[in-house]
C-alpha positions in Angstrom: 123.2 122.6 75.6 124.5 120.0 78.0 127.7 118.0 77.2 127.3 114.5 75.9 128.9 111.4 77.3 129.0 107.7 76.5 126.3 105.5 78.0 126.0 101.7 77.7 123.2 99.5 79.0 124.1 95.8 79.1 121.8 92.9 80.0 122.8 89.3 80.3 121.4 88.7 76.8 122.9 91.7 74.9 124.1 95.2 74.6 120.9 97.3 74.6 122.3 100.8 74.3 125.6 102.2 73.3 125.4 105.9 72.5 126.2 109.4 73.3 123.6 111.0 75.7 123.3 114.2 77.6 121.4 112.8 80.6 120.4 109.4 82.1 117.9 109.0 85.0 118.3 105.7 86.8 116.5 103.9 89.7 119.2 103.8 92.3 118.8 101.7 95.4 118.2 104.8 97.5 116.1 106.7 94.9 116.3 108.0 91.3 119.7 109.5 90.2 120.3 111.9 87.3 123.7 111.4 85.6 125.1 114.0 83.4 128.6 114.6 81.8 131.4 115.0 84.3 129.5 113.3 87.1 131.6 112.3 90.0 132.8 108.6 89.7 130.6 106.2 91.7 129.1 102.7 91.7 125.6 101.9 93.0 123.1 99.1 92.9 119.9 99.6 91.0 116.3 98.9 92.0 113.6 97.9 89.6 112.5 101.0 87.7 112.7 103.0 84.5 115.9 104.2 83.0 115.3 107.3 80.9 118.0 108.6 78.5 118.1 111.9 76.7 120.0 112.2 73.5 121.9 115.3 72.3 118.9 116.0 69.9 116.5 115.9 72.9 114.9 112.5 72.1 114.1 110.3 75.1 114.2 106.6 75.5 112.7 104.6 78.4 113.9 101.1 79.5 112.6 99.1 82.4 115.3 97.4 84.4 114.7 94.8 87.1 117.9 95.8 89.0 121.6 95.7 88.5 124.6 97.9 88.9 125.6 101.4 87.7 129.3 102.4 87.1 130.0 106.1 86.5 133.5 107.0 85.6 135.5 109.6 83.6 135.1 107.3 80.5 131.2 107.4 80.7 128.4 105.5 82.3 127.9 101.7 82.2 124.7 100.1 83.5 124.7 96.4 84.0 121.1 95.3 84.3 119.8 92.0 85.6 117.1 92.3 83.0 116.1 95.1 80.7 113.1 95.7 78.4 112.2 98.7 76.3 109.1 100.3 77.9 107.3 100.2 74.6 107.5 96.4 74.7 106.1 96.0 78.2 102.6 94.7 78.6 100.3 94.1 81.5 101.0 90.4 81.7 104.8 91.0 82.0 104.4 93.5 84.8 101.8 91.2 86.6 104.3 88.3 86.4 107.1 90.5 87.9 104.8 91.6 90.7 103.8 88.0 91.4 107.5 87.0 91.5 108.2 89.8 94.0 105.2 88.8 96.2 106.6 85.2 96.3 110.0 86.6 97.3 108.4 88.5 100.1 106.6 85.4 101.3 109.7 83.2 101.0 112.2 85.6 102.6 114.2 83.8 105.3 115.4 86.9 107.0 114.2 90.4 107.8 116.8 91.9 105.4 115.7 89.7 102.6 112.1 90.5 103.3 112.7 94.2 103.3 114.6 94.0 100.0 111.8 92.0 98.4 109.1 94.4 99.8 111.1 97.3 98.2 111.2 95.6 94.8 107.5 94.9 95.1 106.7 98.5 95.9 108.8 99.7 92.9 107.1 97.3 90.6 103.7 98.4 91.8 104.6 102.0 91.2 105.7 101.1 87.6 102.5 99.3 87.0 100.5 102.4 88.1 102.8 104.7 86.1 102.3 102.7 82.9 98.6 102.5 83.4 98.5 98.7 83.6 
């Protein structure tokens, strides 16, 4: 059995998760990352996507994050999300609004870098919509 470590997921509104887990999969800016106990310390930005936790009992929880930062240290893993919603609470209208916002960001981008970042968010959101069957 894998070792457990402390995981906290914080959004601007509240502390969503604070528990011992054996694994967390997060949508890093360069792709999905799997974090386990004794992971090398690092910080990274997050892209829109699904965070999936695995508890020591093997239960999984999935949470949609719209972006943010991940901080992995010897004390555990803290994820600071711009926005976070339990996947069970997501509906088609919510995802459609997020996609619409991302499309507007692409159209309004004032530089190539901003446009590429917005296109990346849009692609991730479209993947999530497809994965959730919305």
